C-alpha positions in Angstrom: 11.5 166.2 -181.6 11.0 164.2 -184.8 14.4 162.6 -184.6 14.0 161.7 -180.9 10.6 160.1 -181.6 12.0 157.9 -184.4 15.0 156.9 -182.2 12.6 156.0 -179.4 10.6 153.7 -181.9 13.9 152.0 -182.8 14.9 151.6 -179.1 11.5 150.1 -178.3 11.9 147.7 -181.2 8.7 149.0 -183.0 10.6 150.0 -186.1 14.0 149.2 -187.7 16.4 151.7 -189.2 15.6 150.4 -192.6 11.9 150.8 -192.1 12.3 154.4 -190.9 14.6 155.1 -193.8 12.1 153.8 -196.3 9.1 155.5 -194.7 10.6 158.9 -194.2 13.1 158.8 -197.1 16.0 159.5 -194.8 19.4 158.0 -195.3 20.4 155.2 -192.9 23.6 157.1 -192.1 21.5 160.0 -190.8 19.4 157.7 -188.7 22.4 156.1 -187.2 23.7 159.6 -186.3 20.3 160.2 -184.6 20.7 157.0 -182.7 24.1 157.9 -181.6 22.9 161.3 -180.3 19.4 160.4 -178.9 19.4 156.7 -178.0 18.8 155.7 -174.4 21.5 153.0 -174.9 24.1 155.7 -175.6 26.8 155.3 -178.1 27.5 151.7 -179.0 30.5 150.4 -180.8 30.4 147.5 -183.2 33.4 145.4 -183.7 33.4 143.5 -187.0 35.9 140.7 -187.4 36.4 139.5 -190.9 37.4 135.9 -190.3 37.8 135.1 -194.0 40.3 137.9 -194.6 42.2 137.1 -191.4 42.3 133.4 -192.4 43.4 134.3 -195.9 46.1 136.5 -194.5 47.3 133.8 -192.1 47.5 131.3 -195.0 49.5 133.8 -197.1 51.9 134.4 -194.2 52.4 130.6 -193.7 53.1 130.2 -197.4 55.7 133.0 -197.2 57.3 131.4 -194.2 57.6 128.1 -196.1 59.2 129.8 -199.0 61.7 131.6 -196.8 62.6 128.4 -194.9 63.1 126.6 -198.2 65.3 129.4 -199.4 67.4 129.4 -196.2 67.7 125.6 -196.5 69.0 125.9 -200.1 71.5 128.5 -199.0 72.7 126.4 -196.2 73.2 123.4 -198.6 75.3 125.7 -200.8 77.4 126.9 -197.9 78.0 123.3 -196.8 79.0 122.4 -200.4 81.5 125.3 -200.7 83.0 124.5 -197.3 83.5 120.9 -198.3 85.1 122.0 -201.6 87.5 124.3 -199.8 88.4 121.6 -197.3 89.0 119.1 -200.2 91.1 121.7 -202.0 93.1 122.4 -198.9 93.8 118.7 -198.5 94.8 118.2 -202.1 97.1 121.2 -202.2 98.5 120.9 -198.7 97.8 124.6 -198.2 95.1 126.4 -196.2 93.0 127.6 -199.2 90.6 129.5 -197.0 93.4 131.7 -195.6 95.4 132.0 -198.8 92.5 133.2 -201.0 90.6 135.1 -198.4 89.0 138.2 -200.1 90.6 141.5 -199.2 88.3 144.3 -198.0 
């Protein structure tokens, strides 16, 4: 009966969880369990969205994307350079260097 009465006071807005916790020296966790069990409002779920951490995570992901794009760009430049060198060597020697020196697997 005690717990139901205290939950009723909370439901009616006469006291807060903190006030009941302080007055009766009961943990807030215990009071929230009472509310879950005896409240007229039933079980309520709270959704907490941490905008700061989400924003921070998005910024970190964007930084990572930029790093990867830069790395891919550098690798593409290297490939283009090596292809140009192979073509130049083929022209200079008159042979298809790409086929002649193709690695064996």
